[in-house]
C-alpha positions in Angstrom: 93.5 169.7 -28.4 95.5 167.7 -30.9 99.2 168.4 -31.6 99.5 169.9 -35.1 100.9 167.8 -37.9 104.6 168.6 -38.5 105.0 169.6 -34.9 104.1 166.2 -33.7 106.9 164.7 -35.7 109.4 167.0 -34.1 108.4 166.3 -30.5 107.3 162.7 -30.4 108.2 159.4 -32.1 106.2 158.1 -35.0 103.8 155.3 -34.2 105.7 152.8 -36.4 109.1 153.4 -34.8 110.4 150.1 -33.6 110.9 149.3 -29.9 114.7 149.1 -30.3 115.1 152.5 -31.9 112.6 154.0 -29.5 115.3 153.7 -26.8 117.5 156.2 -28.6 114.6 158.7 -29.1 115.5 161.8 -27.2 113.0 163.1 -24.7 114.0 164.8 -21.5 111.0 164.1 -19.4 112.9 161.9 -17.0 115.2 164.7 -15.7 112.8 167.6 -16.2 109.6 166.4 -14.6 107.9 167.8 -11.5 108.7 168.8 -8.7 111.4 170.8 -10.5 108.9 172.9 -12.5 106.4 175.5 -11.5 103.3 174.6 -9.5 100.8 175.0 -12.3 98.0 173.6 -10.2 98.4 176.4 -7.6 97.7 179.1 -10.2 94.0 180.2 -10.5 92.3 179.7 -13.9 92.4 183.5 -14.6 96.3 183.4 -14.4 96.8 179.9 -15.8 94.8 180.3 -19.0 95.2 183.2 -21.3 92.9 184.5 -24.1 96.0 185.6 -26.0 97.3 183.0 -28.5 100.7 181.5 -28.1 103.4 182.5 -30.6 104.7 178.9 -30.8 103.1 177.9 -34.0 105.7 176.2 -36.2 108.2 173.3 -36.1 111.1 175.8 -35.6 109.7 177.1 -32.4 108.9 173.9 -30.5 112.2 172.2 -29.8 112.7 174.2 -26.5 109.7 172.4 -25.0 111.9 169.5 -24.3 113.8 171.7 -21.8 110.8 172.7 -19.8 109.9 170.8 -16.6 107.0 168.5 -17.2 104.0 168.2 -14.9 103.2 164.7 -13.6 100.7 162.5 -15.3 98.1 163.3 -12.6 98.8 167.0 -12.9 98.3 166.9 -16.6 95.0 165.2 -16.2 93.8 167.8 -13.7 95.0 170.6 -16.0 93.1 169.1 -18.9 89.9 168.9 -16.8 90.3 172.5 -15.7 90.7 173.6 -19.3 87.6 171.8 -20.4 85.6 173.3 -17.5 86.8 176.8 -18.1 86.0 176.5 -21.8 82.4 175.2 -21.3 79.5 177.2 -22.6 81.8 180.0 -24.0 82.0 181.4 -27.4 85.3 181.0 -29.3 86.4 184.6 -28.5 86.1 183.9 -24.7 87.8 180.5 -24.7 91.4 180.2 -23.5 94.0 180.3 -26.3 97.1 179.4 -24.4 98.5 178.2 -21.1 100.7 180.5 -19.1 103.9 178.8 -18.0 106.1 180.7 -15.4 109.8 180.4 -16.2 112.1 179.6 -13.3 114.7 182.3 -14.2 114.5 185.4 -12.0 113.0 188.4 -13.8 112.0 186.2 -16.8 108.5 186.8 -18.1 106.0 184.0 -18.2 105.7 182.3 -21.5 102.4 181.4 -23.2 102.3 177.8 -24.4 99.8 176.4 -27.0 97.0 174.5 -25.4 98.1 171.3 -27.2 101.1 171.3 -24.8 98.9 169.4 -22.4 98.4 166.6 -24.9 102.2 166.7 -25.6 103.0 166.2 -21.9 100.5 163.4 -21.6 101.9 161.6 -24.6 105.5 162.2 -23.5 104.8 160.4 -20.2 103.6 157.4 -22.3 106.8 157.5 -24.4 109.0 157.6 -21.3 107.0 154.7 -19.8 107.6 152.6 -23.0 111.3 153.5 -23.0 111.5 152.4 -19.4 110.1 149.0 -20.3 112.2 148.4 -23.4 115.6 149.9 -22.3 116.3 147.2 -19.7 114.9 144.5 -22.0 117.3 145.3 -24.9 120.2 145.6 -22.4 119.3 142.1 -21.0 119.2 140.7 -24.6 122.6 142.2 -25.3 123.9 140.7 -22.1 122.5 137.3 -23.2 124.1 137.9 -26.7 120.7 137.3 -28.3 121.1 139.5 -31.4 118.6 137.4 -33.3 115.8 138.4 -30.8 116.9 142.1 -31.0 116.7 141.9 -34.8 113.1 140.5 -34.5 112.2 143.4 -32.2 113.2 145.8 -34.9 110.0 144.7 -36.6 107.8 145.6 -33.6 106.3 149.1 -33.6 106.3 150.7 -30.1 102.6 151.5 -30.4 101.5 148.2 -31.8 98.1 147.2 -30.5 98.0 143.5 -29.4 94.9 141.6 -30.5 92.1 141.3 -27.9 92.3 138.0 -26.0 89.8 136.3 -23.8 92.0 136.7 -20.8 91.2 139.9 -18.9 94.9 140.6 -18.3 96.0 140.4 -21.9 99.3 142.3 -22.2 100.0 145.7 -23.8 102.9 145.7 -26.3 105.2 147.3 -23.8 104.5 144.6 -21.2 106.0 142.1 -23.6 109.4 143.6 -22.7 109.2 141.5 -19.5 109.7 138.4 -21.6 113.2 139.8 -22.2 114.1 139.6 -18.5 114.3 137.2 -15.6 110.6 137.9 -15.0 109.5 136.1 -18.2 107.8 133.4 -16.1 105.5 135.9 -14.3 101.8 135.2 -14.1 100.9 137.7 -16.8 103.5 136.4 -19.1 102.4 132.8 -18.6 98.8 133.8 -19.3 99.8 135.6 -22.5 101.6 132.5 -23.8 98.6 130.4 -22.8 96.3 132.8 -24.8 98.6 132.3 -27.9 98.5 128.5 -27.4 94.7 128.6 -27.1 94.4 130.5 -30.4 96.7 128.0 -32.1 94.6 125.1 -30.9 91.4 126.8 -32.1 92.9 127.6 -35.5 94.1 124.0 -35.8 90.6 122.7 -34.8 92.0 120.8 -31.8 89.3 120.3 -29.2 91.1 121.5 -26.1 91.1 124.6 -23.9 94.0 126.3 -22.2 93.3 127.7 -18.7 95.1 130.8 -17.2 98.0 130.3 -14.9 95.8 130.8 -11.8 93.6 127.8 -12.7 95.8 125.4 -10.7 96.0 127.8 -7.8 92.2 127.9 -7.7 91.9 124.2 -8.0 94.5 123.6 -5.3 92.8 126.1 -3.0 89.4 124.5 -3.5 90.9 121.1 -2.8 92.4 122.3 0.5 89.7 124.5 1.8 86.4 124.1 -0.1 85.9 120.4 -0.7 82.7 120.4 1.4 81.3 123.6 -0.1 82.6 123.3 -3.7 79.2 122.8 -5.2 77.8 126.1 -3.9 80.5 128.6 -3.2 80.8 131.6 -5.6 84.6 131.4 -5.5 84.5 127.9 -7.2 82.0 128.8 -9.9 84.8 129.1 -12.4 86.0 125.5 -11.6 82.4 124.2 -11.7 82.0 125.6 -15.2 85.1 123.8 -16.4 84.0 120.6 -14.8 80.6 120.8 -16.5 82.2 121.4 -19.9 84.4 118.3 -19.3 81.6 116.1 -18.1 79.3 117.1 -21.0 82.0 116.5 -23.6 82.0 120.1 -24.8 85.7 120.3 -23.9 87.3 116.8 -23.9 90.7 118.2 -22.7 91.8 121.2 -20.7 95.3 122.2 -19.8 97.3 124.8 -18.1 101.0 125.9 -17.8 102.0 126.3 -14.2 104.7 128.6 -13.0 106.7 126.9 -10.3 109.9 127.4 -8.4 112.6 124.8 -8.7 115.0 124.5 -5.7 117.5 122.0 -4.4 114.7 120.2 -2.7 112.6 119.9 -5.9 109.6 121.7 -7.4 107.7 124.1 -5.1 104.1 124.9 -5.9 103.2 128.6 -6.0 101.6 130.0 -2.9 100.2 133.3 -4.3 99.9 135.6 -7.3 103.3 137.1 -6.6 105.2 133.9 -5.8 108.6 133.9 -7.5 109.1 131.3 -10.3 112.0 130.1 -12.3 110.5 127.1 -14.1 107.2 125.8 -15.5 105.3 122.6 -15.8 102.2 121.5 -17.7 98.9 119.9 -16.6 96.4 118.2 -18.9 93.1 116.8 -17.9 91.9 114.2 -20.4 88.2 113.4 -19.6 87.9 110.6 -22.2 90.7 108.6 -20.6 90.0 109.9 -17.1 93.7 110.8 -16.9 95.7 113.7 -15.4 98.9 114.2 -17.4 101.8 116.1 -15.8 104.8 117.3 -17.7 108.1 118.9 -16.7 110.4 120.0 -19.6 113.4 118.9 -17.5 111.9 115.5 -16.6 111.5 116.2 -12.8 108.8 114.5 -10.8 105.7 116.4 -9.6 105.8 118.5 -6.5 104.4 117.1 -3.2 101.1 118.6 -2.1 101.7 117.8 1.5 
């Protein structure tokens, strides 16, 4: 059930609120979430759902909802499923009209909440999740004295939908907050930047393809463990496809940005999806010149593969 217009604006942020101002939006889910609240799941349907409508029908009546303890995300999903099930195949007069919420105060009567409160709780969790992403990001930018970046983020709506990318792990807008942290060189962030670069190459009609960050990991693993079975193994099909495109001339160049870790002993190659990284390098395969190009923004030599 949708939250009525007017009430939505009182309880939840507008979709176009920017990610910087979202941090200051007041929602008390963090301190009022389960297990502090009543165990709604333990209540039978006959007690949990009422055929009597809630009296909470206007903007003036809803502010107190912030003070109630919120069920967890999973509990809200279960409650929504139970509501759908108990409403099935029933005429309107027999369908639930409100959700009974026991108050914690001794001798206090239960309160009947409108059924759209389930949708409000679900959306509130999403708001808190976004605030949890952007709060540390803005704090990090302030620590870095990067006011220019903060000003740019004031143009980014918190519910902005990022365009679909070919990469399966294209980022949600809230995930972009990780770029404003020491984790900006994570695999997902590297892949997002590669997707942007790939789009720019296509729009500029440059014949090249940008591979995801794990391309080199797959290539290195195949070199170390699958050289004898490369032509038939399912795990190397992805690499064979790229090789076929290069040999046929369909893709004359392919490249990848590689997250690496720079130490006092030089550059260390990643050893897994969660390997820490603090630097990046670039690899370009030029099939026309039969050349492998390696680039380090700081001019360091390639890592040893031994």
